[in-house]
N, CA, C and O of each residue as an XYZ file, in Angstrom:
864
protein
N       0.844     -1.201      0.000
C       0.000      0.000      0.000
C       0.874      1.243      0.000
O       1.896      1.286      0.685
N       0.481      2.252     -0.762
C       1.195      3.522     -0.831
C       0.571      4.478      0.181
O      -0.538      4.970     -0.025
N       1.282      4.738      1.269
C       0.738      5.575      2.338
C       0.632      7.052      1.967
O       0.060      7.841      2.719
N       1.181      7.431      0.810
C       1.070      8.823      0.365
C      -0.213      9.056     -0.433
O      -0.545     10.193     -0.767
N      -0.932      7.972     -0.736
C      -2.160      8.063     -1.529
C      -3.357      7.589     -0.705
O      -3.202      6.842      0.260
N      -4.542      8.029     -1.095
C      -5.743      7.631     -0.364
C      -6.126      6.186     -0.673
O      -5.697      5.613     -1.674
N      -6.947      5.610      0.213
C      -7.527      4.289     -0.011
C      -8.871      4.489     -0.707
O      -9.623      5.403     -0.366
N      -9.170      3.635     -1.682
C     -10.435      3.743     -2.408
C     -11.156      2.406     -2.442
O     -10.533      1.358     -2.616
N     -12.457      2.449     -2.277
C     -13.314      1.265     -2.401
C     -14.157      1.444     -3.652
O     -14.867      2.439     -3.796
N     -14.075      0.475     -4.557
C     -14.775      0.547     -5.839
C     -15.827     -0.552     -5.898
O     -15.496     -1.738     -5.933
N     -17.083     -0.156     -5.908
C     -18.201     -1.092     -5.847
C     -18.866     -1.271     -7.208
O     -19.282     -0.297     -7.835
N     -18.963     -2.512     -7.657
C     -19.895     -2.798     -8.740
C     -21.281     -2.479     -8.197
O     -21.447     -2.349     -6.985
N     -22.272     -2.351     -9.062
C     -23.602     -1.974     -8.594
C     -24.540     -3.172     -8.420
O     -24.929     -3.511     -7.302
N     -24.896     -3.809     -9.545
C     -25.857     -4.910     -9.490
C     -25.238     -6.136     -8.822
O     -24.194     -6.628     -9.250
N     -25.891     -6.618     -7.774
C     -25.399     -7.781     -7.057
C     -24.381     -7.438     -5.984
O     -23.936     -8.316     -5.246
N     -24.006     -6.151     -5.890
C     -23.034     -5.712     -4.886
C     -23.625     -4.617     -3.997
O     -23.583     -4.714     -2.770
N     -24.174     -3.579     -4.621
C     -24.851     -2.524     -3.865
C     -26.352     -2.808     -3.806
O     -26.984     -2.657     -2.760
N     -26.903     -3.217     -4.934
C     -28.334     -3.537     -4.995
C     -28.549     -4.990     -5.394
O     -27.803     -5.544     -6.202
N     -29.568     -5.590     -4.821
C     -29.879     -6.995     -5.074
C     -30.768     -7.108     -6.316
O     -31.973     -7.336     -6.216
N     -30.145     -6.944     -7.487
C     -30.900     -6.920     -8.741
C     -30.536     -8.043     -9.704
O     -31.237     -8.252    -10.694
N     -29.462     -8.765     -9.436
C     -28.954     -9.719    -10.420
C     -29.955    -10.819    -10.777
O     -30.031    -11.230    -11.935
N     -30.716    -11.294     -9.806
C     -31.697    -12.337    -10.097
C     -32.722    -11.835    -11.109
O     -33.146    -12.572    -11.998
N     -33.112    -10.567    -10.959
C     -34.079     -9.972    -11.880
C     -33.493     -9.875    -13.287
O     -34.161    -10.188    -14.273
N     -32.235     -9.438    -13.366
C     -31.587     -9.337    -14.676
C     -31.416    -10.704    -15.337
O     -31.560    -10.833    -16.553
N     -31.113    -11.707    -14.545
C     -30.953    -13.052    -15.103
C     -32.237    -13.510    -15.783
O     -32.200    -14.111    -16.857
N     -33.361    -13.227    -15.157
C     -34.649    -13.601    -15.744
C     -34.863    -12.878    -17.072
O     -35.305    -13.480    -18.051
N     -34.547    -11.583    -17.099
C     -34.736    -10.798    -18.320
C     -33.849    -11.309    -19.446
O     -34.331    -11.587    -20.544
N     -32.533    -11.434    -19.171
C     -31.600    -11.802    -20.240
C     -31.714    -13.273    -20.637
O     -31.442    -13.621    -21.787
N     -32.106    -14.129    -19.716
C     -32.338    -15.527    -20.102
C     -33.530    -15.624    -21.053
O     -33.552    -16.464    -21.952
N     -34.517    -14.757    -20.843
C     -35.677    -14.720    -21.746
C     -35.242    -14.242    -23.128
O     -35.688    -14.774    -24.144
N     -34.366    -13.232    -23.160
C     -33.836    -12.746    -24.433
C     -33.026    -13.860    -25.112
O     -33.129    -14.068    -26.321
N     -32.230    -14.561    -24.323
C     -31.411    -15.644    -24.847
C     -32.243    -16.748    -25.475
O     -31.909    -17.255    -26.546
N     -33.322    -17.118    -24.809
C     -34.186    -18.175    -25.344
C     -34.836    -17.750    -26.652
O     -35.082    -18.581    -27.527
N     -35.112    -16.461    -26.785
C     -35.743    -15.961    -28.008
C     -34.773    -15.939    -29.185
O     -35.127    -16.342    -30.293
N     -33.546    -15.468    -28.944
C     -32.608    -15.269    -30.046
C     -31.514    -16.337    -30.144
O     -31.013    -16.618    -31.233
N     -31.152    -16.920    -29.021
C     -30.075    -17.924    -29.018
C     -30.484    -19.144    -28.193
O     -29.894    -19.410    -27.145
N     -31.484    -19.882    -28.657
C     -31.975    -21.027    -27.884
C     -30.904    -22.088    -27.625
O     -31.052    -22.918    -26.728
N     -29.826    -22.058    -28.414
C     -28.759    -23.035    -28.234
C     -27.827    -22.668    -27.070
O     -27.025    -23.495    -26.635
N     -27.930    -21.440    -26.572
C     -27.069    -20.985    -25.471
C     -27.819    -21.107    -24.156
O     -28.883    -20.511    -23.986
N     -27.272    -21.872    -23.233
C     -27.868    -21.999    -21.905
C     -27.416    -20.847    -21.020
O     -26.258    -20.431    -21.074
N     -28.320    -20.339    -20.216
C     -28.022    -19.268    -19.258
C     -27.329    -18.078    -19.922
O     -26.236    -17.679    -19.521
N     -27.972    -17.525    -20.928
C     -27.438    -16.350    -21.618
C     -27.220    -15.200    -20.633
O     -26.270    -14.429    -20.767
N     -28.113    -15.093    -19.639
C     -27.996    -14.032    -18.643
C     -26.703    -14.094    -17.860
O     -26.149    -13.055    -17.501
N     -26.212    -15.287    -17.589
C     -24.955    -15.445    -16.848
C     -23.762    -15.085    -17.727
O     -22.781    -14.514    -17.250
N     -23.851    -15.416    -18.996
C     -22.736    -15.180    -19.915
C     -22.453    -13.690    -20.104
O     -21.295    -13.294    -20.238
N     -23.502    -12.861    -20.117
C     -23.303    -11.440    -20.436
C     -23.150    -10.562    -19.196
O     -22.995     -9.348    -19.329
N     -23.189    -11.139    -18.000
C     -23.093    -10.340    -16.778
C     -21.823     -9.496    -16.746
O     -20.742     -9.962    -17.106
N     -21.972     -8.253    -16.312
C     -20.822     -7.374    -16.162
C     -20.474     -6.590    -17.412
O     -19.587     -5.738    -17.376
N     -21.160     -6.862    -18.527
C     -20.851     -6.179    -19.777
C     -21.855     -5.061    -20.047
O     -23.019     -5.143    -19.656
N     -21.382     -4.016    -20.723
C     -22.286     -2.929    -21.086
C     -23.210     -3.383    -22.198
O     -22.935     -4.357    -22.899
N     -24.309     -2.663    -22.349
C     -25.264     -2.987    -23.413
C     -24.603     -2.849    -24.782
O     -24.873     -3.640    -25.685
N     -23.741     -1.851    -24.937
C     -23.025     -1.650    -26.201
C     -22.191     -2.884    -26.544
O     -22.184     -3.329    -27.691
N     -21.494     -3.433    -25.558
C     -20.671     -4.613    -25.793
C     -21.509     -5.856    -26.088
O     -21.140     -6.679    -26.926
N     -22.624     -5.984    -25.401
C     -23.519     -7.127    -25.635
C     -24.032     -7.089    -27.074
O     -24.058     -8.109    -27.763
N     -24.435     -5.908    -27.513
C     -24.933     -5.763    -28.878
C     -23.835     -6.041    -29.901
O     -24.067     -6.712    -30.907
N     -22.644     -5.523    -29.638
C     -21.536     -5.704    -30.582
C     -21.166     -7.173    -30.731
O     -20.817     -7.626    -31.821
N     -21.244     -7.905    -29.644
C     -20.817     -9.308    -29.669
C     -21.905    -10.255    -30.143
O     -21.628    -11.212    -30.866
N     -23.150     -9.992    -29.737
C     -24.217    -10.961    -30.010
C     -25.288    -10.477    -30.994
O     -26.017    -11.290    -31.563
N     -25.386     -9.159    -31.196
C     -26.456     -8.640    -32.047
C     -25.926     -7.673    -33.101
O     -26.616     -6.728    -33.485
N     -24.711     -7.909    -33.564
C     -24.098     -7.036    -34.569
C     -24.937     -6.993    -35.847
O     -25.317     -8.037    -36.376
N     -25.221     -5.800    -36.336
C     -25.992     -5.645    -37.563
C     -27.486     -5.869    -37.403
O     -28.236     -5.753    -38.371
N     -27.926     -6.187    -36.191
C     -29.345     -6.470    -35.949
C     -30.000     -5.245    -35.308
O     -30.374     -5.268    -34.135
N     -30.132     -4.185    -36.091
C     -30.600     -2.906    -35.544
C     -32.022     -2.975    -34.996
O     -32.309     -2.441    -33.925
N     -32.901     -3.629    -35.730
C     -34.299     -3.732    -35.271
C     -34.369     -4.506    -33.954
O     -35.092     -4.119    -33.036
N     -33.617     -5.594    -33.871
C     -33.611     -6.400    -32.653
C     -33.015     -5.606    -31.477
O     -33.509     -5.688    -30.353
N     -31.958     -4.846    -31.748
C     -31.356     -4.020    -30.707
C     -32.364     -3.000    -30.175
O     -32.466     -2.792    -28.966
N     -33.098     -2.374    -31.074
C     -34.097     -1.381    -30.663
C     -35.176     -2.011    -29.811
O     -35.619     -1.433    -28.819
N     -35.596     -3.206    -30.206
C     -36.633     -3.910    -29.458
C     -36.145     -4.278    -28.058
O     -36.860     -4.080    -27.075
N     -34.932     -4.811    -27.971
C     -34.376     -5.210    -26.675
C     -34.175     -3.993    -25.779
O     -34.467     -4.039    -24.584
N     -33.671     -2.897    -26.365
C     -33.456     -1.678    -25.584
C     -34.755     -1.167    -24.993
O     -34.801     -0.789    -23.822
N     -35.816     -1.153    -25.796
C     -37.119     -0.686    -25.310
C     -37.627     -1.585    -24.187
O     -38.145     -1.099    -23.181
N     -37.478     -2.886    -24.361
C     -37.931     -3.827    -23.334
C     -37.105     -3.682    -22.057
O     -37.635     -3.741    -20.947
N     -35.792     -3.490    -22.239
C     -34.911     -3.342    -21.073
C     -35.208     -2.046    -20.316
O     -35.232     -2.038    -19.086
N     -35.431     -0.957    -21.044
C     -35.746      0.318    -20.384
C     -37.009      0.210    -19.537
O     -37.060      0.721    -18.419
N     -38.021     -0.455    -20.072
C     -39.261     -0.633    -19.316
C     -39.033     -1.548    -18.130
O     -39.549     -1.303    -17.040
N     -38.262     -2.599    -18.339
C     -37.963     -3.548    -17.266
C     -37.265     -2.852    -16.107
O     -37.595     -3.084    -14.944
N     -36.296     -1.995    -16.431
C     -35.535     -1.307    -15.380
C     -36.372     -0.266    -14.640
O     -36.106      0.030    -13.475
N     -37.373      0.284    -15.306
C     -38.276      1.212    -14.626
C     -39.103      0.495    -13.570
O     -39.439      1.070    -12.535
N     -39.428     -0.760    -13.840
C     -40.305     -1.530    -12.961
C     -39.552     -2.384    -11.937
O     -40.167     -3.030    -11.089
N     -38.221     -2.382    -12.020
C     -37.429     -3.246    -11.141
C     -37.532     -2.829     -9.677
O     -37.808     -1.672     -9.360
N     -37.306     -3.795     -8.800
C     -37.196     -3.503     -7.372
C     -35.724     -3.265     -7.060
O     -34.877     -4.099     -7.378
N     -35.418     -2.132     -6.440
C     -34.042     -1.804     -6.080
C     -33.901     -1.861     -4.565
O     -34.298     -0.939     -3.853
N     -33.333     -2.952     -4.092
C     -33.143     -3.140     -2.654
C     -31.664     -3.337     -2.353
O     -30.968     -4.070     -3.056
N     -31.191     -2.672     -1.296
C     -29.778     -2.749     -0.938
C     -29.364     -4.162     -0.518
O     -30.135     -4.891      0.107
N     -28.138     -4.529     -0.872
C     -27.526     -5.738     -0.326
C     -27.367     -5.520      1.173
O     -26.932     -4.442      1.577
N     -27.701     -6.498      2.015
C     -27.614     -6.316      3.467
C     -26.252     -5.799      3.937
O     -25.203     -6.334      3.578
N     -26.303     -4.754      4.743
C     -25.100     -4.220      5.375
C     -24.322     -3.223      4.564
O     -23.404     -2.600      5.097
N     -24.646     -3.035      3.281
C     -23.803     -2.188      2.436
C     -23.860     -0.714      2.839
O     -22.847     -0.019      2.761
N     -25.021     -0.229      3.265
C     -25.127      1.185      3.649
C     -24.299      1.466      4.899
O     -23.569      2.456      4.949
N     -24.409      0.605      5.904
C     -23.611      0.792      7.126
C     -22.121      0.676      6.831
O     -21.313      1.402      7.411
N     -21.754     -0.234      5.930
C     -20.348     -0.390      5.565
C     -19.828      0.879      4.894
O     -18.723      1.330      5.195
N     -20.611      1.452      3.995
C     -20.199      2.689      3.330
C     -20.035      3.821      4.340
O     -19.111      4.627      4.226
N     -20.915      3.883      5.313
C     -20.804      4.919      6.343
C     -19.551      4.714      7.188
O     -18.913      5.680      7.607
N     -19.203      3.457      7.435
C     -17.974      3.130      8.169
C     -16.754      3.589      7.369
O     -15.825      4.171      7.929
N     -16.757      3.329      6.075
C     -15.649      3.764      5.221
C     -15.549      5.283      5.201
O     -14.450      5.834      5.269
N     -16.680      5.958      5.110
C     -16.689      7.422      5.096
C     -16.064      7.972      6.373
O     -15.298      8.935      6.335
N     -16.393      7.358      7.491
C     -15.860      7.814      8.782
C     -14.346      7.660      8.864
O     -13.692      8.355      9.641
N     -13.788      6.751      8.065
C     -12.338      6.517      8.060
C     -11.650      7.189      6.869
O     -10.478      6.918      6.603
N     -12.353      8.050      6.159
C     -11.737      8.823      5.096
C     -11.486      8.082      3.801
O     -10.694      8.535      2.974
N     -12.148      6.945      3.607
C     -11.977      6.166      2.381
C     -12.801      6.788      1.261
O     -13.959      7.153      1.463
N     -12.201      6.906      0.083
C     -12.926      7.370     -1.087
C     -13.728      6.215     -1.670
O     -13.258      5.078     -1.689
N     -14.931      6.500     -2.143
C     -15.802      5.439     -2.653
C     -16.402      5.802     -4.001
O     -16.805      6.941     -4.239
N     -16.451      4.809     -4.874
C     -17.109      4.990     -6.171
C     -17.911      3.740     -6.506
O     -17.491      2.617     -6.224
N     -19.064      3.957     -7.108
C     -19.787      2.863     -7.749
C     -19.279      2.821     -9.188
O     -19.302      3.829     -9.895
N     -18.825      1.658     -9.606
C     -18.260      1.480    -10.949
C     -19.120      0.435    -11.650
O     -19.008     -0.758    -11.368
N     -19.966      0.879    -12.551
C     -20.981     -0.011    -13.096
C     -21.039     -0.002    -14.621
O     -20.725      1.000    -15.264
N     -21.441     -1.123    -15.177
C     -21.661     -1.222    -16.619
C     -23.048     -0.710    -16.988
O     -23.409     -0.681    -18.164
N     -23.827     -0.307    -15.987
C     -25.147      0.267    -16.247
C     -24.993      1.658    -16.842
O     -24.006      2.346    -16.582
N     -25.980      2.071    -17.648
C     -25.917      3.396    -18.258
C     -26.650      4.439    -17.411
O     -27.288      4.113    -16.410
N     -26.542      5.693    -17.837
C     -27.128      6.795    -17.064
C     -28.644      6.688    -16.965
O     -29.227      7.042    -15.941
N     -29.284      6.202    -18.022
C     -30.740      6.077    -18.012
C     -31.191      5.106    -16.938
O     -32.138      5.386    -16.203
N     -30.519      3.963    -16.842
C     -30.867      2.980    -15.810
C     -30.621      3.576    -14.425
O     -31.451      3.429    -13.527
N     -29.476      4.251    -14.252
C     -29.152      4.799    -12.935
C     -30.132      5.895    -12.523
O     -30.352      6.108    -11.330
N     -30.726      6.594    -13.496
C     -31.743      7.601    -13.173
C     -32.933      6.949    -12.479
O     -33.541      7.545    -11.589
N     -33.269      5.714    -12.890
C     -34.346      4.971    -12.222
C     -33.962      4.641    -10.784
O     -34.796      4.670     -9.879
N     -32.686      4.327    -10.594
C     -32.187      4.006     -9.252
C     -32.276      5.230     -8.348
O     -32.706      5.129     -7.199
N     -31.866      6.391     -8.871
C     -31.880      7.611     -8.060
C     -33.296      8.002     -7.641
O     -33.504      8.575     -6.572
N     -34.264      7.683     -8.498
C     -35.658      7.963     -8.130
C     -36.072      7.120     -6.927
O     -36.769      7.586     -6.026
N     -35.620      5.863     -6.940
C     -35.960      4.957     -5.834
C     -35.119      5.241     -4.594
O     -35.591      5.102     -3.465
N     -33.858      5.643     -4.819
C     -32.936      5.874     -3.700
C     -32.131      7.156     -3.930
O     -30.961      7.089     -4.306
N     -32.745      8.320     -3.708
C     -32.028      9.579     -3.923
C     -30.810      9.744     -3.016
O     -29.913     10.534     -3.310
N     -30.783      9.001     -1.920
C     -29.659      9.094     -0.982
C     -28.393      8.429     -1.489
O     -27.319      8.634     -0.922
N     -28.501      7.632     -2.551
C     -27.352      6.876     -3.038
C     -26.184      7.791     -3.399
O     -25.030      7.475     -3.110
N     -26.485      8.927     -4.033
C     -25.427      9.848     -4.457
C     -24.652     10.417     -3.269
O     -23.496     10.816     -3.410
N     -25.284     10.452     -2.112
C     -24.619     10.991     -0.917
C     -23.774      9.927     -0.214
O     -22.902     10.256      0.591
N     -24.028      8.674     -0.514
C     -23.294      7.592      0.146
C     -21.890      7.418     -0.418
O     -20.983      6.978      0.289
N     -21.712      7.762     -1.692
C     -20.417      7.580     -2.353
C     -19.932      8.910     -2.933
O     -20.691      9.873     -3.042
N     -18.649      8.937     -3.300
C     -18.062     10.162     -3.853
C     -18.292     10.300     -5.349
O     -18.474     11.409     -5.853
N     -18.285      9.178     -6.061
C     -18.447      9.210     -7.510
C     -19.278      8.004     -7.954
O     -19.270      6.956     -7.309
N     -19.988      8.173     -9.060
C     -20.691      7.065     -9.707
C     -20.239      7.045    -11.161
O     -20.551      7.956    -11.928
N     -19.503      6.004    -11.535
C     -18.945      5.882    -12.879
C     -19.808      4.898    -13.670
O     -19.963      3.741    -13.280
N     -20.362      5.369    -14.773
C     -21.298      4.562    -15.558
C     -20.705      4.175    -16.903
O     -19.597      4.582    -17.252
N     -21.456      3.387    -17.647
C     -20.980      2.811    -18.912
C     -20.513      3.860    -19.910
O     -19.626      3.598    -20.722
N     -21.112      5.058    -19.849
C     -20.744      6.108    -20.795
C     -19.320      6.620    -20.589
O     -18.789      7.319    -21.451
N     -18.700      6.287    -19.470
C     -17.413      6.875    -19.100
C     -16.197      6.040    -19.498
O     -15.063      6.482    -19.319
N     -16.419      4.837    -20.034
C     -15.287      4.021    -20.465
C     -15.671      3.244    -21.721
O     -16.831      2.882    -21.919
N     -14.667      2.998    -22.564
C     -14.911      2.363    -23.863
C     -15.054      0.855    -23.757
O     -15.996      0.271    -24.294
N     -14.111      0.228    -23.059
C     -14.137     -1.235    -22.923
C     -14.794     -1.619    -21.604
O     -14.448     -1.078    -20.554
N     -15.734     -2.544    -21.656
C     -16.399     -2.974    -20.426
C     -15.676     -4.173    -19.825
O     -14.768     -4.733    -20.439
N     -16.079     -4.555    -18.643
C     -15.509     -5.716    -17.970
C     -15.643     -6.934    -18.899
O     -16.689     -7.094    -19.528
N     -14.630     -7.789    -19.005
C     -13.501     -7.991    -18.086
C     -12.291     -7.096    -18.287
O     -11.282     -7.290    -17.610
N     -12.349     -6.122    -19.192
C     -11.252     -5.159    -19.306
C     -11.179     -4.347    -18.011
O     -12.216     -4.097    -17.397
N     -10.001     -3.934    -17.584
C      -9.842     -3.233    -16.302
C     -10.128     -1.740    -16.359
O     -10.030     -1.060    -15.337
N     -10.479     -1.213    -17.528
C     -10.595      0.234    -17.729
C     -11.432      0.948    -16.672
O     -11.026      1.989    -16.156
N     -12.594      0.394    -16.351
C     -13.510      1.074    -15.429
C     -12.905      1.216    -14.037
O     -13.070      2.254    -13.396
N     -12.212      0.192    -13.565
C     -11.614      0.260    -12.233
C     -10.361      1.134    -12.225
O     -10.081      1.811    -11.236
N      -9.619      1.120    -13.308
C      -8.463      2.012    -13.415
C      -8.920      3.468    -13.422
O      -8.247      4.342    -12.874
N     -10.070      3.720    -14.047
C     -10.645      5.063    -14.011
C     -11.026      5.430    -12.579
O     -10.873      6.579    -12.166
N     -11.521      4.449    -11.825
C     -11.864      4.692    -10.432
C     -10.671      5.151     -9.625
O     -10.783      6.075     -8.820
N      -9.525      4.515     -9.831
C      -8.296      4.935     -9.144
C      -7.885      6.331     -9.607
O      -7.461      7.165     -8.807
N      -8.017      6.568    -10.898
C      -7.582      7.844    -11.473
C      -8.381      9.027    -10.927
O      -7.802     10.064    -10.602
N      -9.700      8.883    -10.822
C     -10.516     10.016    -10.363
C     -10.217     10.392     -8.920
O     -10.484     11.519     -8.501
N      -9.669      9.460     -8.162
C      -9.323      9.756     -6.772
C      -7.833     10.057     -6.589
O      -7.368     10.279     -5.472
N      -7.098     10.062     -7.694
C      -5.678     10.362     -7.620
C      -4.895      9.355     -6.806
O      -3.930      9.707     -6.127
N      -5.311      8.105     -6.874
C      -4.628      7.070     -6.107
C      -4.080      5.993     -7.042
O      -4.147      6.124     -8.265
N      -3.541      4.932     -6.453
C      -2.899      3.866     -7.232
C      -3.665      2.559     -7.042
O      -4.337      2.383     -6.026
N      -3.575      1.637     -8.010
C      -4.314      0.373     -7.921
C      -4.081     -0.393     -6.628
O      -5.014     -0.998     -6.098
N      -2.849     -0.382     -6.104
C      -2.571     -1.156     -4.888
C      -3.260     -0.589     -3.643
O      -3.251     -1.225     -2.589
N      -3.854      0.595     -3.757
C      -4.609      1.182     -2.652
C      -6.114      0.999     -2.825
O      -6.902      1.528     -2.041
N      -6.508      0.252     -3.847
C      -7.932      0.106     -4.166
C      -8.438     -1.303     -3.858
O      -7.741     -2.294     -4.073
N      -9.658     -1.361     -3.354
C     -10.337     -2.638     -3.135
C     -11.592     -2.653     -4.002
O     -12.416     -1.741     -3.941
N     -11.720     -3.686     -4.797
C     -12.866     -3.850     -5.697
C     -13.850     -4.839     -5.072
O     -13.451     -5.881     -4.553
N     -15.129     -4.501     -5.128
C     -16.192     -5.400     -4.660
C     -17.027     -5.813     -5.865
O     -17.669     -4.978     -6.502
N     -17.012     -7.104     -6.171
C     -17.639     -7.617     -7.385
C     -18.365     -8.930     -7.132
O     -18.106     -9.618     -6.145
N     -19.277     -9.265     -8.038
C     -20.001    -10.534     -7.927
C     -19.913    -11.368     -9.197
O     -20.035    -12.591     -9.134
N     -19.704    -10.731    -10.355
C     -19.706    -11.470    -11.624
C     -18.303    -11.905    -12.009
O     -17.318    -11.322    -11.558
N     -18.218    -12.922    -12.836
C     -16.914    -13.410    -13.295
C     -16.169    -12.330    -14.069
O     -14.965    -12.149    -13.884
N     -16.883    -11.609    -14.939
C     -16.244    -10.544    -15.707
C     -15.734     -9.440    -14.788
O     -14.652     -8.894    -15.002
N     -16.514     -9.118    -13.772
C     -16.110     -8.072    -12.840
C     -14.907     -8.460    -12.009
O     -14.002     -7.652    -11.802
N     -14.894     -9.698    -11.530
C     -13.757    -10.195    -10.756
C     -12.493    -10.187    -11.601
O     -11.418     -9.814    -11.131
N     -12.637    -10.603    -12.853
C     -11.498    -10.608    -13.768
C     -10.987     -9.191    -14.005
O      -9.779     -8.962    -14.065
N     -11.906     -8.249    -14.138
C     -11.518     -6.852    -14.360
C     -10.763     -6.287    -13.169
O      -9.769     -5.581    -13.336
N     -11.234     -6.596    -11.966
C     -10.549     -6.119    -10.761
C      -9.146     -6.664    -10.645
O      -8.217     -5.941    -10.285
N      -8.992     -7.937    -10.950
C      -7.656     -8.552    -10.916
C      -6.758     -7.977    -11.993
O      -5.574     -7.740    -11.754
N      -7.312     -7.748    -13.183
C      -6.526     -7.186    -14.280
C      -6.061     -5.770    -13.962
O      -5.042     -5.312    -14.478
N      -6.814     -5.083    -13.111
C      -6.453     -3.725    -12.714
C      -5.368     -3.718    -11.634
O      -4.844     -2.661    -11.282
N      -5.036     -4.895    -11.112
C      -4.012     -4.989    -10.079
C      -4.505     -4.570     -8.707
O      -3.728     -4.093     -7.881
N      -5.791     -4.748     -8.464
C      -6.405     -4.330     -7.205
C      -6.792     -5.531     -6.350
O      -6.951     -6.641     -6.856
N      -6.942     -5.294     -5.042
C      -7.449     -6.339     -4.151
C      -8.929     -6.531     -4.460
O      -9.675     -5.556     -4.547
N      -9.355     -7.773     -4.626
C     -10.735     -8.044     -5.032
C     -11.472     -8.848     -3.970
O     -11.003     -9.892     -3.519
N     -12.631     -8.339     -3.584
C     -13.530     -9.048     -2.669
C     -14.727     -9.513     -3.492
O     -15.380     -8.713     -4.161
N     -15.007    -10.808     -3.435
C     -16.125    -11.353     -4.185
C     -17.352    -11.521     -3.319
O     -17.258    -12.024     -2.199
N     -18.487    -11.115     -3.813
C     -19.757    -11.357     -3.125
C     -20.449    -12.536     -3.797
O     -20.642    -12.538     -5.013
N     -20.818    -13.528     -3.012
C     -21.467    -14.716     -3.580
C     -22.978    -14.519     -3.636
O     -23.753    -15.386     -3.230
N     -23.375    -13.359     -4.148
C     -24.792    -13.045     -4.333
C     -25.317    -13.550     -5.667
O     -26.517    -13.763     -5.834
N     -24.400    -13.739     -6.619
C     -24.779    -14.160     -7.971
C     -24.254    -15.551     -8.302
O     -24.957    -16.367     -8.897
N     -23.011    -15.810     -7.909
C     -22.380    -17.108     -8.145
C     -22.012    -17.755     -6.817
O     -21.768    -17.044     -5.842
N     -21.963    -19.099     -6.748
C     -21.609    -19.789     -5.513
C     -20.204    -19.425     -5.043
O     -19.339    -19.093     -5.853
N     -19.985    -19.486     -3.747
C     -18.679    -19.167     -3.163
C     -17.560    -19.973     -3.812
O     -16.497    -19.434     -4.119
N     -17.804    -21.275     -4.022
C     -16.777    -22.146     -4.601
C     -16.385    -21.717     -6.005
O     -15.249    -21.935     -6.426
N     -17.313    -21.111     -6.732
C     -17.050    -20.732     -8.121
C     -16.180    -19.490     -8.242
O     -15.528    -19.291     -9.266
N     -16.163    -18.646     -7.201
C     -15.414    -17.388     -7.294
C     -14.242    -17.296     -6.322
O     -13.467    -16.341     -6.374
N     -14.106    -18.278     -5.438
C     -13.089    -18.209     -4.382
C     -11.671    -18.036     -4.904
O     -10.862    -17.347     -4.282
N     -11.360    -18.656     -6.041
C     -10.002    -18.566     -6.578
C      -9.776    -17.304     -7.406
O      -8.701    -17.107     -7.971
N     -10.795    -16.456     -7.473
C     -10.702    -15.247     -8.282
C     -10.639    -13.978     -7.434
O     -10.663    -12.871     -7.971
N     -10.560    -14.136     -6.114
C     -10.531    -12.968     -5.239
C      -9.811    -13.289     -3.930
O      -9.556    -14.453     -3.619
N      -9.492    -12.258     -3.181
C      -8.786    -12.436     -1.914
C      -9.709    -12.946     -0.818
O      -9.276    -13.630      0.109
N     -10.969    -12.607     -0.937
C     -11.939    -12.937      0.100
C     -13.324    -13.025     -0.520
O     -13.649    -12.271     -1.436
N     -14.142    -13.950     -0.017
C     -15.533    -14.054     -0.447
C     -16.432    -13.764      0.746
O     -16.231    -14.314      1.829
N     -17.427    -12.895      0.547
C     -18.386    -12.592      1.600
C     -19.804    -12.752      1.050
O     -20.027    -12.542     -0.142
N     -20.773    -13.123      1.909
C     -22.152    -13.271      1.437
C     -22.850    -11.923      1.280
O     -23.710    -11.753      0.415
N     -22.464    -10.960      2.134
C     -22.980     -9.585      2.100
C     -22.049     -8.753      2.978
O     -20.935     -9.185      3.274
N     -22.488     -7.572      3.397
C     -21.594     -6.679      4.146
C     -21.889     -6.632      5.651
O     -21.296     -5.825      6.367
N     -22.781     -7.471      6.127
C     -23.213     -7.360      7.519
C     -22.097     -7.587      8.525
O     -22.129     -7.024      9.619
N     -21.113     -8.402      8.174
C     -20.017     -8.680      9.108
C     -18.693     -8.102      8.609
O     -17.621     -8.492      9.072
N     -18.781     -7.164      7.653
C     -17.569     -6.602      7.068
C     -17.347     -5.194      7.595
O     -18.300     -4.527      7.997
N     -16.104     -4.736      7.597
C     -15.782     -3.433      8.181
C     -14.578     -2.807      7.486
O     -13.906     -3.449      6.678
N     -14.317     -1.543      7.813
C     -13.149     -0.849      7.292
C     -11.873     -1.588      7.662
O     -10.988     -1.761      6.823
N     -11.773     -2.026      8.911
C     -10.546     -2.709      9.363
C     -10.303     -3.991      8.582
O      -9.164     -4.299      8.230
N     -11.361     -4.737      8.310
C     -11.214     -5.978      7.536
C     -10.813     -5.668      6.096
O     -10.033     -6.404      5.491
N     -11.345     -4.580      5.554
C     -10.976     -4.202      4.206
C      -9.514     -3.739      4.151
O      -8.769     -4.116      3.247
N      -9.119     -2.925      5.121
C      -7.769     -2.387      5.136
C      -6.721     -3.506      5.246
O      -5.621     -3.402      4.705
N      -7.092     -4.576      5.960
C      -6.169     -5.702      6.144
C      -5.821     -6.359      4.812
O      -4.766     -6.979      4.677
N      -6.706     -6.224      3.833
C      -6.457     -6.811      2.509
C      -5.391     -6.041      1.740
O      -4.845     -6.542      0.757
N      -5.097     -4.823      2.186
C      -4.114     -3.988      1.496
C      -2.727     -4.066      2.141
O      -1.767     -3.478      1.643
N      -2.638     -4.784      3.231
C      -1.347     -4.842      3.954
C      -0.292     -5.584      3.121
O       0.849     -5.732      3.561
């Protein structure tokens, strides 16, 4: 750890701050069955990627289909339930009390996050920055989004802790050279244990001191 730089906590959003991943899996698995019936669990395959990347990889040249999916997704996100992962608000307040910089680093776009702010206007006050899909070109598993998180706080990767739940997100955190904490909210503990320093079910038993120990 570089003691001349601040410590930063970088949180993925879905499945880390809000318990939304199960809802998204239902939506994208339905899309998968419609367009790619040969692919099992399409929702799991695309987790952590921006909509732009999903379209580029799976729906290239399919403009009408992209428009249809976007319209369905926008409506779906308006109707979604946004509930905090247990303990995350208290954990963020603990980090704030210890001077830790915090950012939500998400593949979600500004339109989706506007729905979140309507449901939880306090979210913007809990963290210092919210970095969305519009702010980086390559989505997870590329490390760009987390490296941007370090950059906006003027710190270095070795001072950053990433909180992630998806395979792409965990890979991105590791590629960024940061300490990675995996939440087994989306994937089983056994499936992600070798991809992070620590696995937790939620934030109820987690603290600033436990996070700081990962940077020693």
